[in-house]
C-alpha positions in Angstrom: 22.3 83.1 163.9 25.8 83.8 162.6 27.2 80.9 160.7 30.7 82.5 160.4 33.5 82.3 163.0 36.1 85.0 162.9 39.5 83.4 163.2 41.7 86.4 162.6 41.0 90.2 162.6 43.8 92.7 162.1 41.7 95.3 163.9 41.7 93.4 167.1 43.8 94.9 170.0 46.3 92.0 169.9 47.1 92.5 166.2 47.5 96.2 166.7 49.9 95.6 169.6 52.3 93.9 167.2 53.3 97.3 165.7 54.4 98.8 169.0 57.8 96.9 169.4 58.8 97.9 165.8 58.0 101.6 166.5 59.8 101.6 169.8 62.8 99.9 168.4 63.2 102.4 165.6 62.7 105.4 167.9 65.3 104.1 170.4 67.8 103.6 167.6 67.3 107.1 166.3 67.3 108.8 169.7 70.4 106.9 170.7 72.2 107.9 167.5 71.2 111.5 167.9 72.3 111.5 171.5 75.6 109.9 170.5 76.3 112.7 168.0 75.4 115.5 170.4 77.3 114.0 173.4 80.2 112.5 171.3 83.0 114.3 173.1 81.5 113.6 176.6 81.2 109.9 175.7 84.8 109.7 174.5 86.0 111.3 177.8 83.9 109.0 180.0 84.8 105.8 178.2 88.4 106.9 177.6 88.3 105.4 174.1 87.9 106.6 170.5 84.5 106.0 169.0 84.0 107.2 165.5 81.1 109.6 165.2 79.9 107.7 162.2 78.7 104.9 164.5 76.0 107.2 165.8 75.0 108.2 162.2 74.7 104.5 161.4 72.4 104.1 164.4 70.2 106.9 163.1 70.1 105.4 159.6 69.4 101.9 161.0 66.5 103.3 162.9 65.1 105.1 159.8 65.6 101.9 157.7 64.0 99.8 160.3 61.1 102.1 160.5 60.8 102.3 156.7 61.1 98.5 156.4 58.3 97.9 158.9 56.0 100.7 157.7 53.4 98.1 156.9 53.4 96.9 160.5 53.5 100.4 162.0 50.8 101.7 159.6 48.2 99.1 160.6 45.7 101.9 161.0 45.4 102.1 157.2 44.5 98.4 157.1 42.3 98.8 160.2 39.7 100.8 158.3 40.2 98.5 155.3 37.8 100.6 153.2 39.6 99.4 150.1 39.6 95.7 151.3 38.2 93.1 149.0 36.4 90.0 150.1 36.8 86.6 148.6 34.7 83.6 149.6 34.9 80.0 148.7 36.6 76.7 149.2 40.3 76.7 150.1 42.7 74.8 147.8 46.2 74.3 149.1 49.0 74.0 146.5 52.0 74.2 148.9 52.5 73.8 152.6 55.2 75.5 154.6 57.1 73.1 156.9 57.1 73.8 160.6 60.8 75.0 160.5 60.2 77.3 157.5 63.1 77.4 155.0 60.7 77.6 152.1 57.9 79.8 150.8 54.7 80.0 152.9 51.4 78.0 152.5 50.1 78.8 149.0 46.4 78.7 148.8 43.7 79.6 146.3 40.2 80.8 147.1 37.8 81.4 144.3 40.6 82.0 141.8 42.5 84.4 144.1 46.0 83.2 145.2 47.4 83.9 148.6 50.7 83.1 150.4 50.6 82.7 154.1 54.2 82.9 155.6 54.5 82.2 159.3 58.0 83.9 159.4 56.9 87.1 157.7 57.1 90.2 160.0 54.4 92.0 158.0 50.9 92.4 159.5 48.1 90.1 158.5 47.2 86.5 158.9 50.3 84.3 159.1 49.2 81.1 160.8 50.3 78.4 158.4 48.9 74.9 158.6 52.0 73.7 160.4 51.5 76.3 163.1 47.8 75.7 163.7 46.3 77.7 160.8 42.7 77.0 159.7 42.9 77.6 156.0 43.4 74.0 155.0 42.2 72.1 152.0 38.4 72.0 151.6 37.7 74.7 154.3 35.0 77.1 153.3 36.4 80.6 154.1 35.7 84.3 153.7 39.0 86.3 153.4 39.2 90.0 153.6 42.4 91.3 151.9 43.9 94.6 151.2 46.9 95.0 148.9 47.9 91.3 149.3 47.6 91.4 153.1 44.9 89.2 154.7 43.2 91.5 157.2 40.4 89.2 158.3 39.7 85.5 158.1 36.3 83.9 158.7 35.4 80.2 158.4 32.0 78.7 158.1 30.8 76.7 161.1 
């Protein structure tokens, strides 16, 4: 009989789907900027206005920066395998709670001497359900946390 309940697993289909909007958004920006540069003269004639060509370059750069800024979300496959993931197991101690509205750092917890910060408003992949938003990693909970480079990829709690 399994005495552990999996609360969060980055390899689940729902967690992987989180990367798709970031990827689509950056691709749309880059394609729109590229199309704007290629069809610049046609756009000016159709709209009967002056649009600086640099706007389209900014769109391309924004798409690239957006993609680079969300590489951790887009590159969930690296964490999916989590071959270099470490496992920490023990009683959760909470030193700081993030309020429901945010505006401060995330929940700061410690499990078996390993500190973690869980921020509900962080766009990075990983577990981000703070206590104020229904998270399960509260004071005294016995948990098993799989983490990889500071990202919590799986959370299990003892029944």
